[in-house]
N, C-alpha and C positions, 0 to 999 in steps of 0.2 A: 445411301445416306443421301436426306434431302435438305437443300439450301433455301431459305426465303427470305427476299427482299424485305425488310421492314422499315416504316419511317421510325421516327423520334418515339410514337406514341403505342407502338408495335401492330400496326394496322401495314399488313401485305400492301405490298408498292404493286401493281397488278401490272403497271406499265414501264415497270424496271429494265432498262436494256444494255447495263455496264457490263462490262468483264470482270470476272472473280477470279482471285487466285487464293490458291490453299496454303497452308503453312500450319506447323504442328510443333507442340512441345517435344515430340517424340523426332528426333533430327533423322531418324532411320527411316521415317514413315515411307510408305508409297501413297501418294495423293495424287488425285485426278489432275489432269491438265487443266491452265487455265479454260475456261469456257465462258462466251459470249451470250448471254441471255437474248432471248428472241422475243418479239411479242407474243407470239402464240405459249411461253412460259408462263405467262401471267403472274410473275414473279416467283416463281416456285420452278425446281428442277431437281429431279432426280438423279443421283449419281449410281448407276447398278452396280459398279464394281465397290462403289463406298472405298473405304481408307484399309489400308493393312498397316495396323503399327508394330512395330517390332521391339518396343522396350516396354516390361510389364509395370503394373501400376497405372493411376491415373494420369492421361494425357488429355491435352485440348488439339482440338484441330479449329482453325481459324479461317475464314472466307473473308477476303480483302478486296475492293472495288481498285481496279487498278488505275483507272481513271482518277479517282478520289481517294488516295489511301487512307484517310482520316476515317472513310466509311468503312469499319467493320461490321457486316451483317450478323453474321451467325457466328457464336462458338458453341464446339459441339462437346460436351464432357464424355469422354469413353471411359466406362466400366468394367474392364475388365472382369471373367467371374473370377470369383475369390474362396469358394468353397468346395472347389475340386479335392474327391476325397478318396482315399484307399479303401473299401468296403471288405473284401474278402483277396486271400492268397493263396496259391497253393507253391508248387515248387517250381511250376512252367507257367503260371498265369497269375494276372492282377486286374482286379475289379473297382471300377471307380464308379463313383455319380459326383452329381454337379446340378447346379440349378440350370432351368432352361435358358438359352441364349435367344436374347428378342432379337428377332430379324436375322439371324446368323444364315451367311450362301455356303458355308462349308465349315467343319469341327476336324479336327485330327487331333491324336495323342502323341504326343512327342516323347522320348524317354532317351536317357543318358548315361552313360557309363564312369563318367570320369568329373563327377558331380557338379555337371550342368555349364561344363565349356562348350562339349559338342553336343547338340541335339541329333537326332534321326526320326523318322515316323515310325512309330511303334506298330505293329501289326495286331489287327482286334479281328476278334470273331465275326464281325461282318462291319460293313461301310456305315461309318456314323451318321445318320439322318441330323438334319439340323435341329430337329424339335427332341432328339436323345437326350435322355439324362444319364444313361448309365453306358457304359461300356467294358469288355474285357480285353486284356492285350494279352497275347500267346506267344508263345516260341521264347520263354525266356530261360535265362537257365539257372539250375539248381542254386541256393546259397549265395546269390549276388546280390549286390546292393546296387539298387537303380532309384534315377529322380525321373519322375513324370512331370508332364504338364500339360494342359489342355490349349491348343490355339483355335481360337475364334477368326473366321473372316466373316466380315458383313458386319452390319447391325449396330447396336448399341452395346453390345459387349466384346467386341474386336479387340484381339490382343491375345497376350499369355495371360493364363490363370497363375494362380497362386502354383508352386512345386512342392512334388508330393517325393519321400523318399521311402520306398518299400525294399526290404530285403527277403526276397524267396526264401521258402521253405527247402530245408535240405533233404537229400533222400537218403534214409537209411536202409542199408541192407540188413536182412536177416541171414545169418549163416548159422543152418544147423550140423552139426557134425555127431558123427557116430563112433562112440568109442569101444574099443575092445575086442 
């Protein structure tokens, strides 16, 4: 996440040396600590850890100058992935697709067996790279209903995606009997 100090005309204030504080509409968000800009920042600073949002939907992150609270330099609109979709399933796997996450530093799929109350990290066929747009979850039980969601850390799509419900296929056993 990048924060830039700007004047009323939208120009970068390269000499800005105030301290900023972060707040968010997501009250469970993990935000960077207060940061004092230094002359070498030239009015712009990148926060490598970014922000972790824990509430789905559109959230905002605001950077406010602590010395002059009326100055709110940047409002970042965070847009979580909304097209997370199931594309295939078997009795023990589910495959998903989504639009590439912009600037992500991590992506996982979470699963829930209780309708979305409790979430755990799903096992996938391989580690999901930040640029991936598909993944397959493995180790699922047959004829079982699961909820899944994509969790993105860092970048413009940080947060939880839409949730998808998948019921895995049942296993049918064919029994042949010889009569007589």
